[in-house]
MIKOLDREN-65157 format. One line per 8 residues: for each residue z, x, y of N, C-alpha, C. Coordinates in steps of 0.001 Angstrom, whole numbers, m for minus. Each point is the difference from the previous one (the first is absolute). Last residue first. Example, Ala and Ser with C-alpha at 12.3 -4.5 7.8 and 13.67 -1.06 7.14 Angstrom:
7080,12850,m2250,60,820,1190,730,m770,1090 ~ m70,290,m5720,0,m890,1190,0,900,1200
# end
This chain:
24675,44625,m3896,m636,907,m1100,m508,1197,913 ~ 2150,m4068,1491,822,1042,m101,m593,1287,m836 ~ m1974,m4596,804,366,686,1363,693,1169,m151 ~ m991,m2424,m3982,m1221,521,574,282,619,1513 ~ 3693,m1974,m2518,m815,1269,m842,m1331,623,1006 ~ 2078,m3759,1480,903,1140,229,m636,1057,m767 ~ m2141,m4176,m576,m257,546,1381,903,1130,233 ~ 561,m2277,m4014,m1395,728,m75,2,757,1360
3871,m2497,m524,12,1134,m644,m1381,686,80 ~ 314,m4249,1456,789,850,929,m132,1530,m540 ~ m1673,m3603,m2500,m854,521,954,691,827,845 ~ 2629,m1726,m3420,m1013,923,m335,m1049,388,1085 ~ 3336,m3242,748,715,1475,76,m1189,914,m574 ~ m1968,m4244,2454,1071,294,m789,455,1317,m173 ~ m3496,m1925,2817,478,m1209,m579,1250,143,m879 ~ m2716,2696,4104,811,196,m1015,911,m1210,m291
m4859,2056,2616,836,m1324,m623,786,458,m811 ~ m2764,1798,4399,662,518,m1023,1091,m1074,m817 ~ m4186,409,3546,831,m1034,m409,659,446,m1333 ~ m2570,3093,4056,105,m604,m1481,1070,m1170,m101 ~ m1640,3375,3958,m663,m1343,m154,m32,m643,m1431 ~ 1093,4880,60,95,m455,1236,m839,m1644,m400 ~ 2029,5344,m2081,m758,m1188,m235,147,m1058,1173 ~ 864,5647,m1428,130,m885,857,m965,m1211,m387
2299,3986,m2941,m1353,m659,278,202,m1248,905 ~ 3716,2378,m1684,m838,1088,432,m1217,m660,536 ~ 4942,m2053,m477,m1468,m292,m373,m539,1117,579 ~ 4468,m728,995,m182,845,m1141,m1485,98,m388 ~ 2219,m2642,3861,198,1420,128,m242,800,m1206 ~ m1136,m5012,620,22,803,1177,272,1395,125 ~ m37,m2604,m4198,m1132,m16,722,m112,623,1594 ~ 3877,127,m2697,m1084,922,m764,m1290,m310,686
3845,m2505,1593,177,1504,86,m993,779,m452 ~ m268,m4738,m566,m187,287,1450,59,1586,34 ~ 1115,m1595,m3994,m1435,m193,177,m288,440,1380 ~ 4443,m374,m916,m249,1124,m719,m1808,7,118 ~ 2232,m3767,1629,223,1250,719,m512,1205,m331 ~ m151,m4076,m2715,m1004,m50,1167,184,1315,941 ~ 3163,m339,m3390,m1074,415,m634,m1073,m146,952 ~ 3908,m1933,1096,150,1441,188,m1203,674,m435
436,m4659,m648,m244,372,1573,31,1512,152 ~ m1566,m1700,m4898,1222,m82,872,m157,343,1491 ~ m3411,m2050,m4073,560,1377,835,1050,m607,704 ~ m1231,m2507,m4666,m32,m23,1476,245,1346,565 ~ 273,m1128,m4612,m1323,319,346,m110,m20,1660 ~ 4142,m1561,m2087,m234,1621,m166,m1441,488,415 ~ 2262,m4550,2057,m562,345,m1260,m164,1539,m6 ~ 2686,m4469,2726,m512,1458,47,m466,268,m1557
2029,m4178,1706,m1421,66,532,m397,1550,m106 ~ 4425,m1269,m1087,m600,m709,m890,m1697,m29,117 ~ 3445,2152,3047,m107,617,m1338,m1032,m558,m1040 ~ m375,m558,5309,774,m461,m954,m348,386,m1341 ~ m1208,2196,4942,m726,m683,m1252,1393,m256,m950 ~ 726,2990,3789,37,m1756,275,m553,m558,m1143 ~ m267,4687,73,1284,m377,227,344,m1235,m215 ~ m4796,1140,m1891,696,477,1153,1705,m509,m40
m5139,488,m2900,1652,m280,m176,547,659,1079 ~ m5189,m1995,198,877,1206,19,1700,m401,m244 ~ m5767,m1868,m1083,1511,m594,390,856,1469,48 ~ m4670,1322,874,53,m1176,m599,1748,m449,269 ~ m3362,2884,3537,1120,23,m958,108,m1306,m932 ~ m3143,3352,3244,m239,m1378,m333,934,20,m1211 ~ m1209,3489,4048,713,48,m1162,119,m1506,m451 ~ m3391,2303,3631,952,m671,m235,488,m152,m1548
m1962,3703,4022,m262,m634,m1079,1037,m1224,m66 ~ m2028,4519,3177,603,m1669,m53,m381,m486,m1227 ~ m77,5108,2622,m310,m732,m931,900,m1234,m254 ~ m1825,3273,4468,1215,m83,m1202,m642,m938,m877 ~ m3133,2065,3102,1331,70,673,1235,25,m1142 ~ m4548,m915,m1058,184,1632,293,1147,254,924 ~ m1276,m5140,m379,m579,812,m884,8,1627,534 ~ 1475,m4647,1649,816,1262,265,m478,900,m910
m2045,m4164,m313,105,475,1589,768,1306,304 ~ m566,m1978,m4352,m1286,308,267,167,696,1720 ~ 3953,m1556,m2037,m638,1075,m871,m1249,442,606 ~ 2013,m3880,1718,531,1120,592,m370,1397,m742 ~ m1316,m4069,m1749,m993,154,1357,842,1144,610 ~ 1728,m1397,m4055,m1075,592,m281,m900,214,1336 ~ 4316,m2175,m27,155,1581,m344,m1417,642,m272 ~ 360,m4550,1409,351,837,896,52,1551,m359
m1030,m3383,m3363,m1205,353,781,478,794,1107 ~ 3466,m1427,m2514,m830,1144,m553,m1214,325,645 ~ 2758,m3442,1740,777,1573,43,m1000,924,m617 ~ m970,m4761,m299,m530,755,1278,496,1402,m144 ~ 1103,m2542,m3460,m1161,434,m41,m470,676,1239 ~ 4106,m1627,m238,m133,978,m647,m1372,625,m292 ~ 1116,m4070,2321,414,1014,759,m267,1499,m745 ~ m905,m4143,m2195,m1174,370,991,380,1054,796
3262,m1549,m3301,m1167,763,m461,m1119,235,1015 ~ 4046,m2096,1411,275,1491,m553,m1207,649,m678 ~ 769,m4761,2223,m859,1083,644,321,1657,m793 ~ 1512,m4250,m2888,m231,59,1397,m1086,1038,603 ~ 1886,m1061,m4609,422,1223,835,m356,m60,1490 ~ m1338,m2895,m4074,1257,m507,680,579,1073,989 ~ m2868,1956,m3595,39,m1512,73,1247,m121,681 ~ m1978,4509,m1645,543,m497,1440,237,m1446,352
m2070,2185,m3904,1414,522,m125,723,m465,1364 ~ m4582,m1022,m701,729,m770,m887,1433,415,108 ~ m3093,2436,2469,293,m1467,679,923,m749,m972 ~ m963,5222,747,m14,m729,m1160,616,m1492,423 ~ m512,4209,2748,m1213,m73,m915,m35,m1101,m872 ~ 3783,817,3089,m1129,305,678,m1326,m192,m601 ~ 4196,m148,m2397,m343,m1365,594,m1082,m10,826 ~ 2185,4061,m2060,m1264,m670,m934,m287,m1373,730
2108,3441,3596,270,m625,m1318,m1132,m523,m823 ~ 1127,4027,3930,m391,m1128,m11,618,m541,m1267 ~ 472,4301,3710,290,m620,m1147,m354,m1324,m65 ~ m2063,4619,2511,383,m1453,107,506,m668,m1357 ~ m449,5179,2156,m73,m897,m1071,513,m1188,539 ~ m1891,5076,1975,692,m1345,306,m128,m927,m933 ~ m208,5963,710,m524,m1378,m753,875,m1146,676 ~ m2183,5131,1901,1424,m653,m640,m573,m1240,m725
m2693,3217,2778,m149,281,m1517,1139,m908,m571 ~ 898,980,5028,m1359,114,m642,120,113,m1527 ~ 4154,m2365,2332,m887,1407,37,m992,m115,m611 ~ 2302,m4349,2328,m120,718,m1185,m755,1467,31 ~ 920,m3459,3560,1154,1018,m161,m244,750,m1418 ~ m2536,m3973,1562,m299,1196,496,876,1189,m104 ~ 1011,m4455,m1931,m922,719,m625,m570,1454,711 ~ 3010,m3777,1648,535,1338,m542,m890,886,m801
m1240,m4333,2210,690,897,1026,592,1262,m526 ~ m2709,m2954,m2499,m687,34,1207,768,1116,1057 ~ 1949,m1646,m4127,m1175,1166,m233,m810,226,1433 ~ 3336,m3414,87,770,1245,m636,m1105,1029,m41 ~ m1416,m4211,982,712,437,1137,597,1474,m299 ~ m2110,m2537,m3565,m856,311,1150,606,812,1066 ~ 2642,m1710,m3654,m634,1093,m284,m1038,682,1075 ~ 2114,m4303,775,1109,1116,71,m676,1529,m526
m2267,m4248,m237,m122,481,1446,1035,1045,41 ~ m146,m2037,m4436,m1346,533,489,312,722,1416 ~ 3522,m2339,m2256,m901,264,m948,m1202,868,282 ~ 3389,m1525,3026,608,603,m837,m862,691,m1058 ~ m1776,m3479,2941,559,1074,849,800,1092,m884 ~ m1686,m3928,m2180,m970,908,352,486,1311,957 ~ 2922,m3811,m897,m200,854,m1226,m1023,1009,206 ~ 707,m2975,3304,1293,744,m129,m215,887,m1055
m3441,m3203,869,m91,1025,925,1272,915,m56 ~ m418,m3718,m3012,m963,846,m132,89,1318,868 ~ 2788,m3618,503,422,613,m991,m935,1408,m253 ~ m1096,m3259,3343,1124,946,422,461,990,m1170 ~ m3101,m3592,m727,m646,1274,605,1334,944,537 ~ 844,m2843,m4446,m338,m131,1277,m549,1408,783 ~ m203,m1860,m5412,803,952,955,m758,m583,1543 ~ m1741,m1740,m4039,1273,m544,266,704,673,968
m4288,1320,m1910,m175,m1219,609,1346,m838,513 ~ m107,4001,m2648,m657,464,1328,m39,m1400,833 ~ 3631,m245,m3959,m1539,507,146,m302,30,1462 ~ 5023,1377,m1760,m1054,m1180,410,m1444,389,m15 ~ 3890,2944,m1065,685,m1380,180,m875,m1179,184 ~ 714,5951,190,m678,m1071,m884,1017,m1220,91 ~ m805,5767,1863,377,m1578,279,m632,m795,m825 ~ 1128,5773,559,m547,m1178,m679,769,m1311,555
m876,4096,3119,782,m20,m1112,m823,m1274,m846 ~ m460,4131,4539,27,m1458,m674,550,m221,m1299 ~ m1652,4864,1379,567,m1032,695,m305,m1359,m797 ~ m410,5321,m350,419,m829,m962,653,m1168,499 ~ m3127,4499,1540,568,m1223,293,54,m881,m1206 ~ 184,5508,1325,m158,m1092,m742,343,m1226,546 ~ m1411,5602,1218,401,m1169,350,m435,m1175,m1165 ~ 426,5983,1337,m226,m1294,m871,404,m1252,431
565,4355,2126,m634,340,m1165,m397,m783,m813 ~ 894,m243,5494,757,m399,m1154,m1092,689,m1278 ~ 2013,1628,5366,m1155,m626,m734,440,m514,m1315 ~ 3215,1268,3590,m1278,530,471,m1142,m799,m709 ~ 5021,m311,152,m578,524,m1337,m1375,357,262 ~ 3052,m1813,3313,869,742,m883,m649,766,m1356 ~ m2344,m2543,4024,1228,858,507,637,896,m960 ~ m3126,m3129,m1284,m909,1136,783,1228,837,261
1406,m3729,m1822,m782,759,m876,m377,1138,442 ~ 1513,m3258,2845,905,555,m644,m402,1062,m1282 ~ m3248,m2723,2243,643,1075,715,1390,646,m206 ~ m2357,m3546,m2689,m783,1182,213,527,896,833 ~ 2609,m4114,m69,93,912,m1236,m1016,1075,m192 ~ m439,m2883,3570,1136,822,179,462,740,m1286 ~ m3791,m2779,m295,m150,991,922,1186,778,361 ~ 378,m3772,m2588,m701,1077,m655,m297,1100,1101
1945,m3804,1602,1026,722,m758,m695,1216,m630 ~ m2802,m2862,2420,815,935,680,1127,684,m667 ~ m3155,m2978,m2233,m444,1320,747,746,691,853 ~ 1522,m3065,m4271,m122,m13,1235,m575,1352,745 ~ 976,m587,m4601,m1321,m908,241,34,m151,1307 ~ 3608,2371,m1667,m1281,814,m115,m1290,m804,273 ~ 5128,m229,1742,m955,m976,m723,m1287,720,81 ~ 5036,2557,304,m927,m788,865,m1032,m858,m1062
3141,4770,m387,282,m1243,114,m1056,m655,833 ~ 96,4343,m3354,m446,m418,1194,20,m1384,285 ~ 2377,3884,m3553,m378,m1293,256,m393,m274,1575 ~ 484,4118,m4016,162,m122,1283,m617,m1532,341 ~ 1436,3581,m4251,m430,m1344,281,413,m93,1477 ~ 1481,3661,m2581,m1482,272,117,m596,m1427,331 ~ 4825,504,m1040,m540,848,1366,m1549,65,119 ~ 1863,m1684,m3965,m62,m1024,1244,m181,772,1000
840,2018,m4321,m1472,m114,666,m165,m896,1031 ~ 3971,834,m2572,m471,1265,521,m1082,107,808 ~ 1700,m4300,m2497,688,477,1292,m609,1320,543 ~ m3187,m3345,m2670,1275,920,m286,403,635,1037 ~ m2357,m4625,683,m340,1329,m45,1337,638,m370 ~ 23,m4551,754,m609,264,m1184,m648,1325,m168 ~ 2302,m1389,3857,815,202,m1122,m530,m145,m1323 ~ m2466,m556,3908,479,1104,95,1018,516,m1271
m1628,m4312,867,m1234,599,m654,756,1203,88 ~ 2789,m2744,2142,m85,m377,m1286,m1007,871,m771 ~ 458,531,4482,1313,498,m656,m67,m403,m1347 ~ m3320,m1671,2513,m473,1407,m69,1299,518,m654 ~ m51,m4373,825,m1019,221,m1155,m83,1406,24 ~ 2854,m1476,3347,450,m349,m1195,m919,581,m1238 ~ m1593,201,4379,1034,1195,m319,671,m388,m1241 ~ m4808,m1633,1761,1317,m653,m434,866,1413,m290
m4812,m112,1228,652,m827,957,1361,m345,m161 ~ m3439,4490,m1466,677,m1252,m395,664,m723,1131 ~ m3193,4777,m1886,157,m1018,914,879,m1275,m285 ~ m98,5292,m1753,80,m1275,m426,m64,m1051,1183 ~ m911,5484,m1837,326,m1020,1101,m263,m1405,m372 ~ 1055,4975,m2836,m344,m1283,43,283,m843,1170 ~ m632,5231,m2297,760,m750,1260,m565,m1267,95 ~ 50,3087,m4689,m552,m606,1211,833,m433,955
1531,1667,m4465,m202,887,1060,m699,m468,1251 ~ 1115,m2335,m4314,m857,1147,m340,m209,862,1422 ~ 2449,m3972,128,695,655,m951,m779,1136,m773 ~ m1886,m3050,3380,1110,805,457,659,715,m829 ~ m3605,m2607,m1656,m371,1259,941,1241,654,635 ~ 801,m3813,m2991,m702,1146,m637,m231,1081,971 ~ 1968,m3753,1957,817,554,m1006,m795,1234,m886 ~ m2681,m2914,2976,806,719,741,1047,1051,m987
m2586,m3331,m2036,m932,1155,294,854,1095,1003 ~ 2208,m4047,m1510,m229,884,m1055,m906,1256,390 ~ 749,m3384,2904,1060,663,m65,m247,1173,m1125 ~ m3405,m3242,876,69,1204,894,1077,736,m72 ~ m520,m4153,m2630,m757,1049,m525,101,1233,985 ~ 2662,m3643,1216,180,240,m1398,m872,966,m538 ~ 848,509,5207,m353,m1062,m635,277,345,m1522 ~ 459,2760,4052,1199,m713,m659,m377,m1188,m723
m3369,2664,1893,1033,923,m860,1260,m625,m343 ~ m4266,m1202,2661,363,m862,m934,963,721,m1051 ~ m3000,3306,2559,333,m1300,164,185,m1033,m971 ~ 459,5269,499,m321,m974,m1119,339,m1303,889 ~ m1328,5576,945,454,m1317,416,m124,m1132,m1014 ~ 560,5669,m77,m614,m1081,m155,496,m1355,251 ~ 44,6132,m145,579,m1316,1042,m1038,m1158,m394 ~ 1300,5137,m2328,m753,m1221,88,637,m1290,867
2127,4071,m1375,m789,409,1165,m977,m1131,141 ~ 2074,554,m4791,604,504,1125,m1300,230,1098 ~ m313,m1859,m4728,m492,m542,1267,505,645,1406 ~ 1995,1011,m4474,m1463,53,m279,m922,m212,1051
# end
């Protein structure tokens, strides 16, 4: 379905990102995944059905490091020339202390992965996007709901900043490509304990389906939007709209 499309998924070895990679690769897209860990890459690749693993290419390095990100940029130019889409699904959940109880070092380490990585990835790789293509930032309900984020340290402030980052890019890149944020509720992933899963939660693979429909099937471009997906009903509504 997405044959000939080249899309980069930053955070594609993470719990949500690997579902995005799985769906896109199994539907024909060429998926590029930055990662620091060969072990995580092999584990995530094992989640993709065997015949489609050839569609996944890993770019080894630290996407939050400018030098490594530039090397990834150069590899993409040499082998793929341009990108037909880009997704930033970086960072992850953290919980354990009130803001007043975490150290400055903890704050800086978490913010590096939760926010700075988004900035470096977009700054370095976004110029490779084709005219009229899509860039989607993945965020969570914690970015908009402080009560949900109690004791999550910098997760909520970083998430809110990522939302504003996406909206700034939408304004600054208007006419070149579309930039949106997918704001997710809880997601059923491979690592989520069964006791914490619910049928109303979207799966990580459904997130991939949303990305595919938004990037490659939607005939009416949208940009600068916070696309809220709190549950499977919202996901189904977006899919129906984008595929109509």
